[in-house]
C-alpha positions in Angstrom: -0.1 0.0 -0.1 1.5 3.4 -0.9 2.2 6.0 1.8 -0.5 8.6 2.2 0.6 11.8 3.9 -1.6 12.8 6.9 -2.6 16.2 5.2 -4.8 14.2 2.9 -7.0 13.4 5.9 -7.8 16.7 7.4 -10.6 16.3 10.1 -12.4 19.2 12.0 -12.0 18.9 15.8 -13.6 20.9 18.4 -11.0 23.1 20.0 -12.1 22.0 23.4 -10.8 18.4 22.6 -7.2 19.9 21.6 -4.4 20.4 24.1 -0.9 22.0 23.6 2.1 19.6 24.2 4.3 20.4 27.2 7.6 20.6 25.3 7.3 23.1 22.4 10.2 25.6 22.6 8.9 27.8 19.8 7.8 31.2 20.6 6.2 33.9 18.4 6.7 37.7 19.2 3.5 39.9 19.3 3.9 41.4 15.9 4.1 38.0 14.3 1.1 36.8 16.3 -0.8 39.7 14.9 0.4 38.9 11.5 -0.8 35.2 12.0 -4.3 36.5 13.1 -4.6 38.7 10.1 -3.5 35.8 7.9 -6.2 33.5 9.4 -8.8 36.4 9.5 -8.1 37.0 5.7 -7.2 33.8 4.3 -8.9 31.2 6.8 -7.0 28.3 8.1 -4.7 27.3 5.2 -2.7 24.7 7.2 -4.1 22.0 9.5 -2.8 21.8 13.1 -0.7 18.5 13.5 -1.8 16.4 16.4 -1.5 13.1 18.1 -4.7 11.5 19.4 -4.3 10.4 23.1 -7.1 7.7 23.2 -6.8 7.3 26.9 -7.9 10.9 27.6 -9.9 11.4 24.3 -7.7 14.5 23.6 -5.8 15.6 20.5 -2.2 16.8 21.6 -0.6 19.4 19.4 2.6 18.4 17.6 2.7 21.4 15.3 0.4 24.5 15.1 0.1 25.8 18.6 0.0 29.4 17.5 -2.9 28.6 15.0 -4.7 27.0 17.9 -4.1 30.0 20.2 -5.5 32.4 17.5 -8.8 30.6 17.7 -8.7 30.6 21.6 -7.9 34.3 21.8 -10.1 35.7 19.0 -13.8 35.2 19.4 -14.3 36.3 15.8 -12.3 33.4 14.4 -13.7 31.0 16.9 -17.3 31.9 15.9 -16.4 31.9 12.1 -15.0 28.4 12.4 -17.7 27.3 14.7 -15.0 26.3 17.3 -13.6 23.7 15.0 -9.9 23.4 14.1 -8.6 21.6 11.0 -6.4 18.8 12.3 -4.3 16.1 10.8 -3.3 13.1 13.1 0.0 11.4 13.3 0.6 8.3 15.3 4.1 8.4 16.8 5.7 7.7 20.2 6.7 10.8 22.3 10.2 11.0 21.1 9.3 11.1 17.6 6.5 13.6 18.2 9.0 15.9 19.9 11.3 15.5 16.8 8.5 16.3 14.6 7.8 19.5 16.6 11.3 20.5 16.3 11.6 20.0 12.7 8.4 21.8 12.0 9.6 24.8 14.2 13.2 24.8 12.9 12.0 25.2 9.3 10.3 28.6 10.2 10.9 29.9 13.7 13.2 30.7 16.6 13.5 28.7 19.7 13.7 29.4 23.3 17.2 28.1 24.4 16.2 27.0 27.8 13.4 24.9 26.4 15.5 23.4 23.8 18.1 22.4 26.4 15.2 20.7 28.2 14.2 18.8 25.2 17.8 17.7 24.6 17.8 16.5 28.2 14.4 14.6 27.9 15.5 13.0 24.6 18.6 11.7 26.4 16.5 10.3 29.2 14.3 8.5 26.6 17.6 6.9 25.5 18.3 9.0 22.4 21.9 9.4 21.3 23.5 12.7 20.2 23.6 11.3 16.7 19.9 10.5 16.7 19.1 14.1 18.0 21.5 15.5 15.4 19.7 13.6 12.6 16.2 14.1 13.7 16.2 17.7 15.1 18.5 19.0 12.3 21.3 20.1 14.8 25.1 19.7 14.6 27.3 18.4 17.4 28.3 21.7 18.6 24.8 23.0 19.0 23.8 19.8 21.0 26.9 20.4 23.1 26.0 24.0 23.9 22.4 23.0 24.8 23.8 20.3 27.1 26.1 22.7 28.8 23.1 25.0 29.7 21.5 22.2 31.6 24.7 21.5 33.7 23.7 17.7 34.0 26.8 15.4 33.9 24.6 12.5 32.5 24.2 14.5 29.2 27.8 14.3 28.5 28.4 10.6 28.7 28.9 10.4 24.9 31.3 13.4 24.8 34.9 12.4 24.3 36.9 14.9 26.3 40.6 15.3 25.7 43.4 14.8 28.4 43.9 18.1 30.2 47.4 19.5 30.8 49.3 18.6 34.0 52.3 20.7 34.9 55.6 18.7 35.5 57.9 19.3 38.5 59.9 21.8 36.6 56.9 24.1 36.2 57.5 26.2 39.3 61.1 26.6 38.5 60.4 27.8 34.9 57.5 30.0 36.3 60.0 31.8 38.7 62.4 32.3 35.8 59.8 34.0 33.8 58.9 36.3 36.6 62.5 37.3 37.1 62.8 38.0 33.4 59.7 40.3 33.7 61.3 42.1 36.8 64.6 42.7 34.9 63.1 44.0 31.8 61.0 46.6 33.6 
């Protein structure tokens, strides 16, 4: 059977059955939120919100589209025009792959909150994902992952990092240091 992208199965879902995820690091500044409102006001919803269906709680958890969701929540005119229904596509993936999907969607168009990105890298490591997996699935290079890990300060995040040997002074270090200090005094 050929693969069929989720966008070919857009369904209207009552906004009350939709919830944001707790890991999205993307933020949109007020001018861009106004632009998004204007876009939805003028053009309607042109892109569905991507969700995961949580059967246990009968809720749709947002993977991508949080700010489109917010527009409907915060603007009565949009809510009424759309009859409180948000266009949704559903993906069925485990949490780590949903997190990766969220980041890929965001990185393709937005700016991330660094602290939240650090938390995501931390959580993906706790879920057993390697630096290589994070780099591949989140579109990061090794240096970016290292910088985000450094922000958390958690030693467990560095288990894959190969650190070089540090310099250890030899016994002659103090003698050499004293000689350098004498040279400085003489040259003054």
